[in-house]
C-alpha positions in Angstrom: 0.8 178.0 -13.5 -3.0 178.1 -13.4 -4.4 177.6 -9.9 -7.8 177.5 -8.4 -7.9 177.0 -4.6 -10.5 174.9 -2.8 -11.1 177.0 0.3 -14.0 175.3 2.0 -14.0 172.5 4.5 -14.2 169.0 3.1 -13.5 165.4 4.2 -11.1 164.2 1.5 -9.1 165.6 -1.4 -8.4 163.1 -4.2 -5.1 164.2 -5.7 -3.8 162.9 -9.1 -0.3 163.8 -10.4 -0.1 163.4 -14.1 2.4 163.9 -17.0 1.7 163.1 -20.6 -1.1 160.7 -19.8 -4.0 162.4 -21.6 -5.2 159.1 -23.1 -5.5 157.3 -19.7 -6.0 160.1 -17.2 -9.8 160.3 -17.8 -10.4 156.8 -16.3 -8.7 157.8 -13.1 -10.7 161.0 -12.9 -14.0 159.3 -13.6 -13.4 156.6 -11.0 -12.7 159.4 -8.4 -15.8 161.3 -9.4 -17.9 158.1 -8.9 -16.8 157.5 -5.3 -19.8 157.4 -3.1 -18.4 159.7 -0.3 -20.1 163.1 -0.6 -17.5 165.4 1.0 -14.8 164.9 -1.6 -12.9 167.2 -4.0 -10.6 166.2 -6.9 -7.4 168.1 -7.9 -5.1 167.3 -10.8 -1.5 168.5 -10.8 -0.2 168.4 -14.4 3.6 168.3 -14.4 4.3 170.2 -17.5 2.7 167.8 -20.0 3.4 168.3 -23.7 0.4 166.2 -24.9 -3.3 167.1 -24.9 -3.9 167.0 -21.1 -5.0 170.7 -21.0 -7.9 169.8 -23.2 -9.3 167.6 -20.5 -10.1 170.6 -18.4 -13.2 171.3 -20.6 -14.3 167.6 -20.2 -14.0 167.7 -16.4 -14.8 171.3 -15.3 -15.8 170.1 -11.8 -12.2 169.1 -11.2 -9.5 171.6 -9.9 -6.6 171.8 -12.3 -3.0 172.9 -11.7 -0.8 173.3 -14.8 2.9 173.6 -14.1 5.0 175.6 -16.6 8.1 173.6 -15.7 8.9 170.0 -14.6 8.4 169.8 -10.9 8.0 166.1 -10.2 5.3 164.1 -8.4 6.7 164.6 -4.9 6.4 168.4 -5.4 2.9 167.9 -6.8 1.7 165.8 -3.9 3.1 168.2 -1.3 1.5 171.2 -3.0 -1.9 169.6 -3.1 -1.7 168.5 0.5 -0.5 171.9 1.7 -3.2 173.9 -0.1 -6.2 171.9 0.9 -8.6 172.3 3.8 -9.4 168.6 3.7 -8.9 166.2 6.6 -7.6 163.4 4.4 -5.7 163.2 1.2 -6.3 160.3 -1.2 -3.4 159.7 -3.7 -4.5 158.1 -7.0 -2.0 157.6 -9.9 -3.0 158.7 -13.4 -2.9 155.1 -14.5 -4.9 153.8 -11.6 -8.6 153.7 -10.7 -11.0 152.5 -8.0 -12.6 149.1 -8.5 -15.7 149.9 -6.4 -17.5 153.1 -5.6 -17.4 152.8 -1.8 -13.6 152.3 -1.4 -12.9 155.8 -0.3 -15.8 155.9 2.1 -14.6 152.7 3.8 -11.1 154.2 4.3 -12.3 157.5 5.6 -14.7 156.0 8.0 -11.9 153.8 9.4 -9.7 156.9 9.8 -12.5 158.7 11.6 -12.8 155.9 14.1 -9.0 155.2 14.6 -7.1 158.4 15.4 -3.8 156.6 15.8 -3.9 155.5 12.1 -2.1 157.9 9.8 -2.4 156.1 6.5 -4.6 153.6 4.7 -3.0 151.4 2.1 -5.5 150.1 -0.6 -5.2 146.6 -1.9 -3.5 147.2 -5.3 -4.5 145.0 -8.3 -2.7 144.8 -11.6 -2.3 142.5 -14.6 0.1 140.3 -12.6 -2.2 140.3 -9.6 -5.8 140.6 -11.0 -7.9 138.6 -8.5 -10.4 140.6 -6.4 -10.6 139.4 -2.8 -13.4 139.8 -0.2 -13.0 142.6 2.4 -11.4 141.2 5.5 -10.1 142.8 8.7 -7.6 145.6 8.1 -4.0 144.7 9.1 -1.1 146.9 10.3 1.6 147.2 7.8 4.7 149.4 7.2 4.1 150.7 3.7 1.5 152.0 1.3 1.8 152.1 -2.5 1.8 155.5 -4.1 -0.9 154.7 -6.7 -3.6 154.2 -4.1 -3.6 155.3 -0.4 -5.2 157.8 2.0 -3.3 160.0 4.4 -4.4 161.8 7.6 -3.1 165.3 6.8 -2.6 166.4 10.4 -0.1 163.6 10.8 1.6 164.3 7.5 2.0 168.0 8.5 3.4 166.9 11.8 6.3 165.0 10.1 6.9 167.5 7.4 5.2 166.1 4.3 7.3 164.2 1.7 11.0 164.9 1.9 12.6 165.1 -1.6 15.6 162.8 -2.2 18.3 163.5 -4.9 16.6 161.1 -7.4 13.2 162.1 -8.9 11.6 158.7 -8.3 11.2 156.0 -5.6 11.4 155.8 -1.9 9.2 158.7 -0.8 6.4 156.5 0.5 8.7 154.3 2.5 10.4 157.4 4.0 7.1 159.0 4.9 5.8 155.7 6.5 8.9 155.2 8.7 8.7 158.8 10.0 5.0 158.4 10.8 5.7 155.2 12.7 8.5 157.0 14.5 5.8 159.5 15.7 3.7 156.7 17.0 1.2 156.4 14.2 0.0 153.2 12.4 -0.1 152.3 8.7 -3.1 150.0 7.9 -3.8 148.0 4.8 -7.3 147.1 3.8 -7.4 143.7 2.0 -10.3 143.6 -0.4 -10.6 147.4 -0.8 -9.0 147.7 -4.2 -7.4 150.1 -6.6 -6.4 148.9 -10.1 -2.9 149.9 -11.3 -2.6 149.7 -15.1 1.3 150.2 -14.8 1.3 152.1 -18.1 4.6 152.5 -19.8 3.6 155.8 -21.4 6.1 158.5 -20.4 8.3 156.1 -18.4 12.1 156.1 -18.7 13.3 152.8 -17.2 17.0 153.9 -17.2 16.2 157.1 -15.3 14.0 155.2 -12.9 16.7 152.6 -12.2 19.3 155.3 -11.5 16.9 157.2 -9.3 15.8 154.1 -7.4 19.4 153.2 -6.6 20.3 156.7 -5.5 17.2 157.1 -3.3 17.5 153.7 -1.7 20.9 154.6 -0.5 19.8 158.1 0.5 17.0 156.7 2.5 19.3 154.4 4.5 21.8 157.2 5.1 19.2 159.7 6.3 16.8 157.5 8.3 18.7 154.4 9.7 20.2 154.5 13.2 23.9 155.0 12.9 25.2 151.5 13.5 22.6 150.0 11.2 23.3 152.6 8.5 27.0 151.9 8.4 26.4 148.2 7.8 23.4 148.7 5.4 25.0 151.2 2.9 27.6 149.0 1.3 25.1 146.0 1.3 22.5 148.1 -0.4 25.0 149.4 -3.0 25.9 145.8 -3.9 22.2 144.9 -4.2 21.5 147.8 -6.5 24.4 146.8 -8.8 23.2 143.2 -8.8 19.7 144.4 -9.7 21.2 146.5 -12.5 23.0 143.5 -13.9 19.9 141.3 -13.7 17.7 144.0 -15.3 20.3 144.8 -18.0 20.5 148.3 -16.5 24.0 148.1 -15.0 25.2 151.6 -16.0 22.0 153.4 -14.7 22.4 151.5 -11.4 26.1 152.6 -11.2 25.2 156.1 -12.0 22.6 156.0 -9.2 25.2 155.0 -6.7 27.5 157.8 -7.8 24.7 160.3 -7.6 24.2 159.3 -4.0 28.0 159.7 -3.3 27.9 163.1 -5.0 24.9 164.2 -2.9 26.8 163.3 0.3 29.8 165.4 -0.7 27.6 168.2 -1.9 25.8 168.2 1.5 22.4 167.6 -0.1 21.6 164.9 2.4 21.3 165.5 6.2 20.8 162.7 8.7 17.6 162.7 10.7 17.5 159.1 11.8 14.4 157.5 13.4 14.6 155.8 16.7 15.8 152.1 17.0 12.3 151.3 18.3 10.6 152.7 15.2 13.2 151.1 12.9 12.6 147.7 14.5 8.8 148.1 14.3 9.1 149.1 10.6 11.2 146.1 9.8 8.9 143.7 11.8 5.9 144.7 9.8 5.1 143.4 6.2 
């Protein structure tokens, strides 16, 4: 793995995890470079791409590049970038996403500077099925950010132990991090009108594997984080919902495999309960 560490103090690290997206990654990088905030740095973690991603290093020499020699997954990549930076904040941007305006990151970081009880800023995500740009209005407390565009206070993330990997490679990690931050007394805030565009590219996506992973991680999250009584009721209900979703999406077998992967993980002792408080759980459920 080729690594170059950023060892000086900076305000925000913009991290992009990418795999086989050489054709669309440059737009994400360019939008990050164009952000008006001065104290920024950009790191790309390439998760063992087999396309021409490595050639982009010559095009963007001002960016820090990590090239993994094996498949590690985006949770590993995010944790690595967050652990190895001196930045105060970490901005996550997907490789098929980009900022709409140049001051978005500056607005988010200024808000975090002024509100020490806020651990995460959720950008307003636009896409082809939600394309309308809104005016900036007052930020609102929420319970979740979307992976393709958010900013984290790294001191809070360190306090709760970064992202915790679940058995499936995909889905649930943002929700799990948010409920743990809320359990520690932090707030998650959404900025309506401060936008990131998500292209939702299908390049290098495997819908069957994603469905299986989503089913497994949804059940794993409930088992690990829910208070005991709520967990015992929620698990069978969630399993039925995942199967129904598989039927509706014509992905029944991947959904069933996801449920079995969760059961296997239980018996293999790969999941350990560390439930949040009932107060945190109720707050999480009460927010949108």
